[in-house]
N, CA, C and O atoms as CSV, one atom per row, in Angstrom:
chain,resi,resn,atom,element,x,y,z
A,1,SER,N,N,-14.093,16.389,-13.620
A,1,SER,CA,C,-13.583,14.994,-12.575
A,1,SER,C,C,-14.625,15.207,-11.032
A,1,SER,O,O,-14.742,16.316,-10.509
A,2,THR,N,N,-15.122,14.292,-10.625
A,2,THR,CA,C,-15.515,14.251,-9.345
A,2,THR,C,C,-14.617,14.301,-8.426
A,2,THR,O,O,-13.912,13.302,-8.565
A,3,ALA,N,N,-14.214,15.008,-7.447
A,3,ALA,CA,C,-13.275,14.729,-6.149
A,3,ALA,C,C,-13.756,13.662,-5.609
A,3,ALA,O,O,-12.760,13.067,-5.199
A,4,GLY,N,N,-14.689,13.043,-5.350
A,4,GLY,CA,C,-15.099,12.224,-4.677
A,4,GLY,C,C,-14.981,10.817,-5.239
A,4,GLY,O,O,-15.065,9.826,-4.514
A,5,ALA,N,N,-14.731,10.739,-6.910
A,5,ALA,CA,C,-14.226,9.495,-7.661
A,5,ALA,C,C,-13.102,8.902,-6.847
A,5,ALA,O,O,-12.251,9.402,-6.113
A,6,GLY,N,N,-13.399,7.595,-7.244
A,6,GLY,CA,C,-11.401,7.175,-6.967
A,6,GLY,C,C,-11.785,5.994,-5.886
A,6,GLY,O,O,-12.798,6.075,-5.192
A,7,LYS,N,N,-10.970,5.012,-5.825
A,7,LYS,CA,C,-10.723,4.210,-4.641
A,7,LYS,C,C,-9.927,3.669,-4.080
A,7,LYS,O,O,-8.904,3.354,-4.689
A,8,SER,N,N,-10.063,3.373,-2.817
A,8,SER,CA,C,-9.113,2.904,-1.753
A,8,SER,C,C,-7.883,1.801,-1.896
A,8,SER,O,O,-8.265,0.712,-1.467
A,9,VAL,N,N,-6.665,1.774,-2.323
A,9,VAL,CA,C,-6.004,0.726,-2.380
A,9,VAL,C,C,-5.969,-0.192,-1.685
A,9,VAL,O,O,-5.079,-1.010,-1.917
A,10,TRP,N,N,-7.066,-0.496,-0.357
A,10,TRP,CA,C,-7.697,-1.539,0.323
A,10,TRP,C,C,-8.633,-2.104,-0.065
A,10,TRP,O,O,-9.170,-2.942,0.660
A,11,GLN,N,N,-9.164,-1.796,-1.444
A,11,GLN,CA,C,-10.034,-2.161,-1.828
A,11,GLN,C,C,-9.792,-3.111,-2.804
A,11,GLN,O,O,-10.802,-3.515,-3.379
A,12,GLY,N,N,-8.875,-3.517,-3.104
A,12,GLY,CA,C,-8.067,-4.281,-4.030
A,12,GLY,C,C,-7.464,-3.910,-5.375
A,12,GLY,O,O,-8.078,-4.468,-6.284
A,13,VAL,N,N,-6.583,-3.243,-5.745
A,13,VAL,CA,C,-6.527,-2.706,-6.944
A,13,VAL,C,C,-5.584,-3.290,-7.963
A,13,VAL,O,O,-5.541,-3.024,-9.164
A,14,TYR,N,N,-4.480,-4.532,-6.955
A,14,TYR,CA,C,-3.601,-5.439,-7.843
A,14,TYR,C,C,-4.126,-6.467,-7.807
A,14,TYR,O,O,-5.096,-6.634,-7.067
A,15,THR,N,N,-3.607,-7.520,-8.647
A,15,THR,CA,C,-3.576,-8.919,-8.225
A,15,THR,C,C,-2.477,-10.080,-8.131
A,15,THR,O,O,-1.392,-10.036,-8.712
A,16,GLU,N,N,-2.840,-10.936,-7.459
A,16,GLU,CA,C,-1.413,-11.485,-6.819
A,16,GLU,C,C,-0.663,-12.068,-7.688
A,16,GLU,O,O,0.421,-12.515,-7.314
A,17,GLU,N,N,-1.018,-12.176,-8.866
A,17,GLU,CA,C,-0.084,-12.465,-10.083
A,17,GLU,C,C,0.686,-11.137,-10.204
A,17,GLU,O,O,1.915,-11.123,-10.269
A,18,GLN,N,N,0.071,-10.226,-10.228
A,18,GLN,CA,C,1.140,-9.354,-10.621
A,18,GLN,C,C,2.124,-8.551,-9.360
A,18,GLN,O,O,3.144,-7.911,-9.617
A,19,ALA,N,N,1.636,-8.727,-8.166
A,19,ALA,CA,C,2.945,-8.918,-6.904
A,19,ALA,C,C,3.763,-9.696,-7.040
A,19,ALA,O,O,4.888,-9.364,-6.670
A,20,THR,N,N,3.574,-11.048,-7.617
A,20,THR,CA,C,4.661,-12.183,-7.833
A,20,THR,C,C,5.421,-11.312,-9.366
A,20,THR,O,O,6.263,-10.461,-9.078
A,21,ARG,N,N,5.292,-11.406,-10.046
A,21,ARG,CA,C,5.790,-10.430,-11.097
A,21,ARG,C,C,6.771,-9.436,-10.495
A,21,ARG,O,O,7.997,-9.534,-10.536
A,22,GLY,N,N,5.978,-8.351,-9.864
A,22,GLY,CA,C,6.909,-7.341,-9.280
A,22,GLY,C,C,8.197,-8.020,-8.489
A,22,GLY,O,O,9.340,-7.564,-8.506
A,23,ASP,N,N,7.817,-9.054,-7.883
A,23,ASP,CA,C,8.720,-9.490,-6.695
A,23,ASP,C,C,9.915,-9.502,-7.720
A,23,ASP,O,O,10.969,-8.878,-7.598
A,24,THR,N,N,9.474,-10.500,-8.961
A,24,THR,CA,C,11.004,-10.733,-9.830
A,24,THR,C,C,11.192,-9.799,-10.272
A,24,THR,O,O,12.369,-9.620,-9.959
A,25,GLU,N,N,10.796,-8.686,-11.014
A,25,GLU,CA,C,11.479,-7.814,-11.074
A,25,GLU,C,C,12.139,-6.860,-10.231
A,25,GLU,O,O,13.002,-6.187,-10.795
A,26,HIS,N,N,11.946,-6.652,-9.062
A,26,HIS,CA,C,12.226,-6.029,-7.774
A,26,HIS,C,C,13.806,-6.553,-7.603
A,26,HIS,O,O,14.777,-5.847,-7.329
A,27,GLN,N,N,13.778,-8.217,-7.879
A,27,GLN,CA,C,14.829,-8.472,-7.423
A,27,GLN,C,C,16.005,-8.463,-8.610
A,27,GLN,O,O,17.234,-8.410,-8.565
A,28,ASN,N,N,15.086,-8.537,-9.632
A,28,ASN,CA,C,16.356,-8.453,-11.320
A,28,ASN,C,C,16.831,-6.902,-11.292
A,28,ASN,O,O,17.977,-6.561,-11.584
A,29,ASN,N,N,15.753,-5.963,-10.883
A,29,ASN,CA,C,16.317,-4.349,-10.523
A,29,ASN,C,C,16.575,-3.271,-10.101
A,29,ASN,O,O,17.026,-2.243,-10.606
A,30,CYS,N,N,16.226,-3.592,-9.025
A,30,CYS,CA,C,16.247,-2.762,-7.542
A,30,CYS,C,C,17.104,-3.143,-6.381
A,30,CYS,O,O,17.803,-2.352,-5.748
A,31,SER,N,N,16.956,-4.802,-6.088
A,31,SER,CA,C,17.791,-4.954,-5.143
A,31,SER,C,C,19.225,-4.844,-4.992
A,31,SER,O,O,19.850,-4.624,-3.955
A,32,SER,N,N,19.652,-5.020,-6.131
A,32,SER,CA,C,20.937,-4.912,-6.098
A,32,SER,C,C,21.441,-3.485,-5.418
A,32,SER,O,O,22.474,-3.384,-4.756
A,33,CYS,N,N,20.671,-2.576,-5.657
A,33,CYS,CA,C,20.903,-1.245,-4.785
A,33,CYS,C,C,20.303,-0.809,-3.483
A,33,CYS,O,O,20.863,-0.134,-2.619
A,34,HIS,N,N,18.737,-1.428,-3.460
A,34,HIS,CA,C,18.330,-1.022,-2.358
A,34,HIS,C,C,17.065,-2.032,-1.754
A,34,HIS,O,O,16.416,-2.757,-2.509
A,35,GLY,N,N,16.822,-1.956,-0.247
A,35,GLY,CA,C,15.810,-3.313,-0.303
A,35,GLY,C,C,14.615,-2.646,-0.187
A,35,GLY,O,O,14.790,-1.550,-0.719
A,36,THR,N,N,13.214,-2.752,0.334
A,36,THR,CA,C,12.031,-2.340,0.197
A,36,THR,C,C,11.806,-1.317,1.526
A,36,THR,O,O,10.950,-0.589,2.030
A,37,GLU,N,N,13.096,-1.753,1.716
A,37,GLU,CA,C,12.871,-0.282,3.326
A,37,GLU,C,C,12.211,1.316,3.182
A,37,GLU,O,O,11.512,2.004,3.926
A,38,LYS,N,N,12.772,1.504,1.926
A,38,LYS,CA,C,12.312,2.737,1.526
A,38,LYS,C,C,10.865,2.914,0.927
A,38,LYS,O,O,10.393,4.029,0.709
A,39,TYR,N,N,10.385,2.074,0.748
A,39,TYR,CA,C,8.847,1.546,0.256
A,39,TYR,C,C,8.330,0.724,1.266
A,39,TYR,O,O,8.011,-0.341,0.737
A,40,SER,N,N,8.141,0.711,2.228
A,40,SER,CA,C,7.609,-0.138,3.404
A,40,SER,C,C,7.309,0.332,5.107
A,40,SER,O,O,7.813,1.321,5.640
A,41,GLY,N,N,6.584,-0.421,5.621
A,41,GLY,CA,C,6.605,0.195,6.901
A,41,GLY,C,C,6.689,1.683,7.091
A,41,GLY,O,O,6.792,2.422,6.112
A,42,GLU,N,N,6.652,2.093,8.179
A,42,GLU,CA,C,7.100,3.567,8.850
A,42,GLU,C,C,6.648,4.411,7.335
A,42,GLU,O,O,5.569,4.864,6.952
A,43,ASN,N,N,7.964,4.375,6.735
A,43,ASN,CA,C,8.769,5.150,5.198
A,43,ASN,C,C,7.488,5.169,4.493
A,43,ASN,O,O,7.318,6.247,3.924
A,44,PHE,N,N,6.360,4.189,4.312
A,44,PHE,CA,C,5.597,4.398,3.136
A,44,PHE,C,C,4.680,5.010,3.738
A,44,PHE,O,O,4.181,6.010,3.222
A,45,THR,N,N,4.276,4.553,4.921
A,45,THR,CA,C,3.160,5.630,5.474
A,45,THR,C,C,3.335,7.123,5.407
A,45,THR,O,O,2.487,7.866,4.915
A,46,LYS,N,N,4.367,7.490,5.875
A,46,LYS,CA,C,5.111,8.845,5.893
A,46,LYS,C,C,4.597,9.775,4.514
A,46,LYS,O,O,4.162,10.901,4.273
A,47,ASN,N,N,4.971,8.465,3.768
A,47,ASN,CA,C,4.951,9.565,2.405
A,47,ASN,C,C,4.425,9.518,1.412
A,47,ASN,O,O,4.473,10.478,0.643
A,48,TRP,N,N,3.626,8.164,1.058
A,48,TRP,CA,C,2.710,7.981,0.534
A,48,TRP,C,C,1.189,7.926,0.792
A,48,TRP,O,O,0.287,8.027,-0.039
A,49,VAL,N,N,1.099,7.736,2.168
A,49,VAL,CA,C,-0.476,8.240,2.489
A,49,VAL,C,C,-0.718,9.393,2.259
A,49,VAL,O,O,0.030,10.314,2.586
A,50,GLY,N,N,-2.195,9.577,1.441
A,50,GLY,CA,C,-2.689,10.463,1.134
A,50,GLY,C,C,-2.191,11.032,-0.412
A,50,GLY,O,O,-2.624,12.098,-0.849
A,51,ARG,N,N,-1.533,10.451,-0.932
A,51,ARG,CA,C,-1.091,10.618,-2.136
A,51,ARG,C,C,-1.774,9.079,-2.738
A,51,ARG,O,O,-2.377,8.213,-2.105
A,52,THR,N,N,-1.366,9.146,-4.398
A,52,THR,CA,C,-2.297,7.984,-5.350
A,52,THR,C,C,-1.529,7.201,-6.109
A,52,THR,O,O,-0.442,7.717,-6.370
A,53,VAL,N,N,-1.730,5.992,-6.619
A,53,VAL,CA,C,-0.486,4.977,-7.351
A,53,VAL,C,C,-0.009,5.747,-7.977
A,53,VAL,O,O,1.218,5.809,-8.059
A,54,PHE,N,N,-0.665,6.425,-8.501
A,54,PHE,CA,C,-0.002,7.230,-10.194
A,54,PHE,C,C,1.260,8.028,-9.279
A,54,PHE,O,O,2.280,7.907,-9.957
A,55,ASP,N,N,1.459,8.514,-8.472
A,55,ASP,CA,C,2.282,9.137,-7.237
A,55,ASP,C,C,3.374,8.519,-7.374
A,55,ASP,O,O,4.336,9.087,-7.891
A,56,LEU,N,N,3.468,6.728,-6.767
A,56,LEU,CA,C,3.966,5.994,-6.327
A,56,LEU,C,C,4.856,5.316,-8.019
A,56,LEU,O,O,6.054,5.071,-8.156
A,57,PHE,N,N,4.007,5.212,-8.815
A,57,PHE,CA,C,4.506,4.784,-10.421
A,57,PHE,C,C,5.302,5.780,-10.585
A,57,PHE,O,O,6.477,5.418,-10.654
A,58,ASP,N,N,5.123,7.002,-10.684
A,58,ASP,CA,C,5.598,8.289,-11.488
A,58,ASP,C,C,6.810,8.143,-10.840
A,58,ASP,O,O,7.670,7.805,-11.654
A,59,GLN,N,N,7.377,8.294,-9.352
A,59,GLN,CA,C,8.060,8.291,-8.993
A,59,GLN,C,C,8.995,7.034,-9.150
A,59,GLN,O,O,10.211,7.154,-9.295
A,60,ILE,N,N,8.531,6.163,-9.123
A,60,ILE,CA,C,9.241,5.129,-9.314
A,60,ILE,C,C,10.077,5.010,-10.878
A,60,ILE,O,O,11.183,4.550,-11.160
A,61,LYS,N,N,9.194,5.530,-11.568
A,61,LYS,CA,C,9.679,5.294,-13.625
A,61,LYS,C,C,10.501,6.456,-13.413
A,61,LYS,O,O,11.618,6.120,-13.807
A,62,THR,N,N,10.547,7.643,-13.001
A,62,THR,CA,C,11.454,8.627,-13.341
A,62,THR,C,C,12.536,8.700,-12.537
A,62,THR,O,O,13.345,9.623,-12.636
A,63,THR,N,N,12.676,7.488,-11.450
A,63,THR,CA,C,14.104,7.945,-10.617
A,63,THR,C,C,14.754,6.883,-10.771
A,63,THR,O,O,15.960,6.784,-10.548
A,64,MET,N,N,13.818,5.728,-11.278
A,64,MET,CA,C,14.619,3.959,-10.830
A,64,MET,C,C,14.707,2.977,-11.897
A,64,MET,O,O,13.609,2.516,-12.208
A,65,PRO,N,N,15.526,2.605,-12.433
A,65,PRO,CA,C,17.063,1.897,-11.614
A,65,PRO,C,C,17.581,3.406,-11.923
A,65,PRO,O,O,17.335,4.201,-12.830
A,66,ASP,N,N,18.808,3.469,-10.204
A,66,ASP,CA,C,19.340,4.437,-10.051
A,66,ASP,C,C,19.955,4.852,-11.299
A,66,ASP,O,O,19.833,6.041,-11.592
A,67,ASP,N,N,20.780,3.869,-12.319
A,67,ASP,CA,C,21.962,3.772,-13.690
A,67,ASP,C,C,20.889,4.029,-15.000
A,67,ASP,O,O,21.369,4.403,-16.070
A,68,ASN,N,N,19.527,3.828,-14.876
A,68,ASN,CA,C,18.846,4.203,-16.061
A,68,ASN,C,C,17.619,4.200,-15.462
A,68,ASN,O,O,16.903,3.229,-15.215
A,69,PRO,N,N,17.407,5.492,-15.224
A,69,PRO,CA,C,15.598,5.709,-14.567
A,69,PRO,C,C,14.663,5.671,-15.742
A,69,PRO,O,O,14.978,6.189,-16.814
A,70,GLY,N,N,13.693,5.156,-15.579
A,70,GLY,CA,C,12.667,5.290,-17.479
A,70,GLY,C,C,13.118,3.685,-17.784
A,70,GLY,O,O,12.209,2.986,-18.232
A,71,GLY,N,N,14.137,3.180,-17.630
A,71,GLY,CA,C,14.186,2.244,-18.135
A,71,GLY,C,C,13.563,0.453,-18.418
A,71,GLY,O,O,13.740,-0.404,-19.283
A,72,LEU,N,N,12.749,0.571,-17.086
A,72,LEU,CA,C,11.777,-0.550,-17.811
A,72,LEU,C,C,10.852,-0.281,-18.643
A,72,LEU,O,O,10.971,0.565,-19.530
A,73,SER,N,N,9.802,-0.996,-18.436
A,73,SER,CA,C,8.778,-0.656,-19.130
A,73,SER,C,C,7.528,-0.640,-18.248
A,73,SER,O,O,7.494,-1.436,-17.309
A,74,ALA,N,N,6.350,0.304,-18.486
A,74,ALA,CA,C,5.140,0.830,-17.874
A,74,ALA,C,C,4.721,-0.437,-17.194
A,74,ALA,O,O,4.633,-0.326,-15.971
A,75,GLN,N,N,4.373,-1.899,-17.811
A,75,GLN,CA,C,4.119,-3.002,-17.494
A,75,GLN,C,C,5.276,-3.133,-16.296
A,75,GLN,O,O,4.672,-2.710,-15.310
A,76,GLN,N,N,6.485,-3.459,-15.907
A,76,GLN,CA,C,7.521,-3.780,-15.161
A,76,GLN,C,C,6.896,-2.775,-13.839
A,76,GLN,O,O,6.276,-3.235,-12.880
A,77,TYR,N,N,7.245,-1.202,-14.062
A,77,TYR,CA,C,7.058,-0.455,-13.189
A,77,TYR,C,C,5.480,-0.182,-12.573
A,77,TYR,O,O,5.255,0.462,-11.548
A,78,LYS,N,N,4.356,-0.879,-13.516
A,78,LYS,CA,C,2.992,-1.299,-12.740
A,78,LYS,C,C,3.433,-2.457,-11.884
A,78,LYS,O,O,3.065,-2.314,-10.718
A,79,ASP,N,N,4.271,-3.821,-12.167
A,79,ASP,CA,C,4.176,-4.412,-11.288
A,79,ASP,C,C,4.967,-4.576,-10.303
A,79,ASP,O,O,4.876,-5.578,-9.595
A,80,VAL,N,N,5.902,-3.599,-10.083
A,80,VAL,CA,C,6.602,-3.189,-8.993
A,80,VAL,C,C,5.824,-2.527,-8.024
A,80,VAL,O,O,5.935,-2.853,-6.842
A,81,VAL,N,N,5.139,-1.738,-8.339
A,81,VAL,CA,C,3.936,-1.442,-7.721
A,81,VAL,C,C,3.480,-1.928,-7.188
A,81,VAL,O,O,3.463,-1.587,-6.006
A,82,ALA,N,N,2.907,-2.845,-7.509
A,82,ALA,CA,C,1.997,-4.110,-7.017
A,82,ALA,C,C,2.580,-4.229,-5.737
A,82,ALA,O,O,2.105,-3.828,-4.674
A,83,TYR,N,N,3.735,-4.861,-5.943
A,83,TYR,CA,C,4.883,-5.700,-5.182
A,83,TYR,C,C,4.860,-4.465,-4.113
A,83,TYR,O,O,4.653,-4.647,-2.913
A,84,ILE,N,N,5.026,-3.576,-4.520
A,84,ILE,CA,C,5.330,-2.574,-2.870
A,84,ILE,C,C,3.809,-2.517,-2.055
A,84,ILE,O,O,3.752,-2.795,-0.857
A,85,LEU,N,N,2.670,-2.153,-2.785
A,85,LEU,CA,C,1.309,-2.473,-2.476
A,85,LEU,C,C,1.863,-3.713,-1.237
A,85,LEU,O,O,2.342,-3.453,-0.133
A,86,LYS,N,N,1.645,-4.930,-1.765
A,86,LYS,CA,C,1.495,-6.245,-1.221
A,86,LYS,C,C,2.413,-6.271,-0.036
A,86,LYS,O,O,1.909,-6.771,0.969
A,87,THR,N,N,3.790,-5.794,0.084
A,87,THR,CA,C,4.550,-5.549,0.776
A,87,THR,C,C,4.460,-5.131,2.204
A,87,THR,O,O,4.951,-5.732,3.160
A,88,ASN,N,N,3.398,-3.429,2.242
A,88,ASN,CA,C,2.870,-3.238,2.712
A,88,ASN,C,C,1.386,-4.061,3.461
A,88,ASN,O,O,0.693,-3.304,4.141
A,89,GLY,N,N,1.096,-4.955,3.395
A,89,GLY,CA,C,0.020,-5.622,3.682
A,89,GLY,C,C,-1.666,-5.100,3.042
A,89,GLY,O,O,-2.750,-5.246,3.606
A,90,ILE,N,N,-1.417,-4.571,1.909
A,90,ILE,CA,C,-2.194,-4.194,1.021
A,90,ILE,C,C,-2.731,-5.247,0.467
A,90,ILE,O,O,-2.021,-6.204,0.154
A,91,PRO,N,N,-4.178,-5.239,0.239
A,91,PRO,CA,C,-4.576,-6.921,-0.510
A,91,PRO,C,C,-4.948,-6.828,-1.609
A,91,PRO,O,O,-5.819,-6.065,-2.026
A,92,ALA,N,N,-4.469,-7.421,-2.064
A,92,ALA,CA,C,-4.580,-8.231,-3.650
A,92,ALA,C,C,-5.925,-8.622,-4.135
A,92,ALA,O,O,-6.541,-9.534,-3.583
A,93,GLY,N,N,-6.479,-7.866,-5.305
A,93,GLY,CA,C,-7.652,-8.182,-5.832
A,93,GLY,C,C,-8.017,-8.730,-7.147
A,93,GLY,O,O,-7.298,-9.599,-7.640
A,94,THR,N,N,-9.436,-8.158,-7.984
A,94,THR,CA,C,-9.423,-9.553,-9.076
A,94,THR,C,C,-8.658,-8.416,-10.217
A,94,THR,O,O,-8.341,-8.905,-11.302
A,95,ASP,N,N,-8.378,-7.009,-9.999
A,95,ASP,CA,C,-8.340,-6.402,-11.072
A,95,ASP,C,C,-6.701,-5.899,-10.707
A,95,ASP,O,O,-6.290,-5.471,-9.628
A,96,SER,N,N,-5.792,-6.143,-12.221
A,96,SER,CA,C,-4.677,-5.468,-12.248
A,96,SER,C,C,-4.649,-3.813,-12.006
A,96,SER,O,O,-5.709,-3.189,-11.953
A,97,LEU,N,N,-3.533,-3.243,-11.884
A,97,LEU,CA,C,-3.194,-2.455,-11.870
A,97,LEU,C,C,-3.755,-1.517,-12.951
A,97,LEU,O,O,-3.599,-2.185,-13.973
A,98,PRO,N,N,-4.391,-0.202,-13.359
A,98,PRO,CA,C,-4.954,0.045,-14.830
A,98,PRO,C,C,-3.346,0.757,-15.199
A,98,PRO,O,O,-2.666,1.315,-14.339
A,99,SER,N,N,-2.929,0.599,-16.652
A,99,SER,CA,C,-2.239,1.477,-17.289
A,99,SER,C,C,-2.445,2.520,-17.416
A,99,SER,O,O,-1.506,3.314,-17.371
A,100,ASP,N,N,-3.871,3.003,-17.646
A,100,ASP,CA,C,-4.081,4.790,-17.748
A,100,ASP,C,C,-3.568,5.808,-16.543
A,100,ASP,O,O,-4.215,5.670,-15.505
A,101,PRO,N,N,-2.652,6.680,-16.507
A,101,PRO,CA,C,-2.274,7.217,-15.889
A,101,PRO,C,C,-3.393,8.437,-15.186
A,101,PRO,O,O,-3.015,9.115,-14.230
A,102,GLU,N,N,-4.608,8.586,-15.710
A,102,GLU,CA,C,-5.669,9.056,-15.240
A,102,GLU,C,C,-6.669,8.061,-14.163
A,102,GLU,O,O,-7.402,8.418,-13.241
A,103,ALA,N,N,-6.335,6.553,-14.749
A,103,ALA,CA,C,-7.161,6.054,-13.871
A,103,ALA,C,C,-6.318,5.052,-12.430
A,103,ALA,O,O,-6.880,4.296,-11.638
A,104,MET,N,N,-4.745,5.435,-12.511
A,104,MET,CA,C,-3.826,5.630,-11.221
A,104,MET,C,C,-3.951,6.411,-10.778
A,104,MET,O,O,-3.351,6.340,-9.705
A,105,ARG,N,N,-4.587,7.615,-10.931
A,105,ARG,CA,C,-4.194,8.560,-10.052
A,105,ARG,C,C,-5.374,8.698,-9.297
A,105,ARG,O,O,-5.381,9.575,-8.433
A,106,LEU,N,N,-6.688,7.779,-9.508
A,106,LEU,CA,C,-7.900,7.158,-9.128
A,106,LEU,C,C,-7.866,6.515,-7.630
A,106,LEU,O,O,-8.740,6.538,-6.763
A,107,LEU,N,N,-6.701,5.993,-7.618
A,107,LEU,CA,C,-6.299,4.659,-6.609
A,107,LEU,C,C,-5.880,5.646,-5.668
A,107,LEU,O,O,-5.210,6.624,-6.001
A,108,LYS,N,N,-6.315,5.381,-4.322
A,108,LYS,CA,C,-6.173,6.623,-3.305
A,108,LYS,C,C,-5.024,5.791,-2.599
A,108,LYS,O,O,-5.045,4.608,-2.938
A,109,ILE,N,N,-4.146,6.084,-1.807
A,109,ILE,CA,C,-3.211,5.338,-1.353
A,109,ILE,C,C,-3.332,5.960,0.352
A,109,ILE,O,O,-2.604,6.825,0.838
A,110,ASP,N,N,-4.245,5.373,0.911
A,110,ASP,CA,C,-4.682,5.805,2.542
A,110,ASP,C,C,-4.595,5.218,3.351
A,110,ASP,O,O,-4.793,4.062,2.978
A,111,ALA,N,N,-4.324,5.268,4.762
A,111,ALA,CA,C,-4.152,4.722,5.806
A,111,ALA,C,C,-5.323,3.414,6.332
A,111,ALA,O,O,-6.537,3.546,6.492
A,112,LYS,N,N,-4.515,2.210,6.514
A,112,LYS,CA,C,-4.831,1.225,6.939
A,112,LYS,C,C,-6.516,1.543,7.877
A,112,LYS,O,O,-6.584,2.170,8.934
A,113,PRO,N,N,-7.567,1.000,7.231
A,113,PRO,CA,C,-8.465,0.875,7.556
A,113,PRO,C,C,-8.911,-0.011,8.801
A,113,PRO,O,O,-8.908,-1.234,8.660
A,114,ASN,N,N,-9.408,0.717,10.370
A,114,ASN,CA,C,-9.106,0.045,11.356
A,114,ASN,C,C,-10.323,-1.079,11.464
A,114,ASN,O,O,-11.322,-0.846,12.146
A,115,LYS,N,N,-10.190,-2.041,10.894
A,115,LYS,CA,C,-11.385,-2.536,11.222
A,115,LYS,C,C,-12.098,-3.078,12.185
A,115,LYS,O,O,-13.254,-3.420,11.934
A,116,GLN,N,N,-11.353,-3.332,13.944
A,116,GLN,CA,C,-11.692,-3.109,14.806
A,116,GLN,C,C,-12.362,-1.782,15.713
A,116,GLN,O,O,-12.398,-1.641,16.936
A,117,THR,N,N,-12.844,-0.930,14.685
A,117,THR,CA,C,-13.276,0.481,14.964
A,117,THR,C,C,-12.337,1.035,16.126
A,117,THR,O,O,-11.491,1.886,15.852
A,118,ALA,N,N,-12.492,0.531,17.473
A,118,ALA,CA,C,-11.621,1.136,18.214
A,118,ALA,C,C,-11.477,0.142,19.290
A,118,ALA,O,O,-12.381,-0.527,19.791
A,119,LEU,N,N,-10.092,0.130,19.611
A,119,LEU,CA,C,-10.131,-0.759,20.593
A,119,LEU,C,C,-10.543,-0.794,22.104
A,119,LEU,O,O,-10.454,0.222,22.794
A,120,ARG,N,N,-11.062,-2.157,22.673
A,120,ARG,CA,C,-12.124,-1.878,23.838
A,120,ARG,C,C,-11.027,-0.948,25.026
A,120,ARG,O,O,-9.812,-0.978,24.832
A,121,PRO,N,N,-11.531,-0.267,26.056
A,121,PRO,CA,C,-10.799,0.800,26.817
A,121,PRO,C,C,-10.536,-0.495,27.617
A,121,PRO,O,O,-11.220,-1.516,27.686
A,122,MET,N,N,-8.825,-0.039,28.471
A,122,MET,CA,C,-8.798,-1.227,29.624
A,122,MET,C,C,-9.617,-1.187,31.278
A,122,MET,O,O,-9.064,-1.577,32.307
A,123,TYR,N,N,-10.558,-0.812,31.230
A,123,TYR,CA,C,-11.373,-0.712,32.339
A,123,TYR,C,C,-12.873,-1.526,32.315
A,123,TYR,O,O,-13.431,-1.552,31.219
A,124,HIS,N,N,-13.421,-2.057,33.232
A,124,HIS,CA,C,-14.181,-2.871,33.494
A,124,HIS,C,C,-15.474,-1.619,33.469
A,124,HIS,O,O,-15.536,-0.496,33.970
A,125,THR,N,N,-16.486,-2.481,32.579
A,125,THR,CA,C,-17.595,-1.209,32.866
A,125,THR,C,C,-18.401,-2.023,33.711
A,125,THR,O,O,-19.521,-1.568,33.480
A,126,HIS,N,N,-18.583,-3.171,34.755
A,126,HIS,CA,C,-19.528,-3.236,35.599
A,126,HIS,C,C,-19.005,-2.859,36.813
A,126,HIS,O,O,-17.804,-2.614,36.929
A,127,ALA,N,N,-19.749,-2.790,37.696
A,127,ALA,CA,C,-20.009,-2.440,38.961
A,127,ALA,C,C,-18.929,-2.583,39.921
A,127,ALA,O,O,-18.666,-3.754,40.192
A,128,HIS,N,N,-18.358,-1.852,40.400
A,128,HIS,CA,C,-17.548,-2.443,41.601
A,128,HIS,C,C,-17.754,-2.907,42.983
A,128,HIS,O,O,-18.094,-2.120,43.866
A,129,ILE,N,N,-17.495,-4.567,43.269
A,129,ILE,CA,C,-18.251,-5.034,44.412
A,129,ILE,C,C,-17.234,-5.372,45.345
A,129,ILE,O,O,-16.466,-6.320,45.180
A,130,PRO,N,N,-17.217,-4.399,46.592
A,130,PRO,CA,C,-16.106,-4.538,47.487
A,130,PRO,C,C,-16.569,-5.715,47.968
A,130,PRO,O,O,-17.749,-6.033,48.121
A,131,ALA,N,N,-15.321,-6.531,48.266
A,131,ALA,CA,C,-14.851,-7.876,49.049
A,131,ALA,C,C,-15.622,-8.174,50.043
A,131,ALA,O,O,-16.195,-9.256,50.172
A,132,THR,N,N,-15.700,-6.992,51.006
A,132,THR,CA,C,-16.452,-7.557,52.298
A,132,THR,C,C,-18.237,-7.399,52.312
A,132,THR,O,O,-18.914,-7.326,53.338
A,133,ALA,N,N,-18.746,-7.371,50.938
A,133,ALA,CA,C,-20.184,-7.054,50.909
A,133,ALA,C,C,-20.602,-8.479,51.452
A,133,ALA,O,O,-21.253,-8.281,52.478
A,134,THR,N,N,-20.533,-9.411,51.273
A,134,THR,CA,C,-21.057,-10.563,51.539
A,134,THR,C,C,-19.931,-11.726,52.209
A,134,THR,O,O,-18.839,-12.114,51.793
A,135,ARG,N,N,-20.761,-12.098,53.485
A,135,ARG,CA,C,-20.001,-13.087,54.228
A,135,ARG,C,C,-20.415,-14.145,54.140
A,135,ARG,O,O,-19.860,-15.076,54.723
């Protein structure tokens, strides 16, 4: 396999419908114990950027729900992963998350691409004209 292969989650790796199902699964199976804080915002960035969708899927599948780890179907876990991606502002696309672990390993969770390239510096580039120059 080529190291360069793979796709960023920012390219749309789940569907809106999948995330909606994941939201329901989350309410039914997860939210009685915890909210999404562990998997959103700063925590998500710190723990998951640089890893893959498979890592996220696998951790949730092997550790959740607390009282019955692995107790949901693979489909349910995938839907929850889609919901987590959506929670983090990662956009939906036209394809659902794949079921194949190898395919999931190719989906990279990376830092949000900065569309604005760089913010404009806060100084003015035009020449400074002293107020006394003209009368």
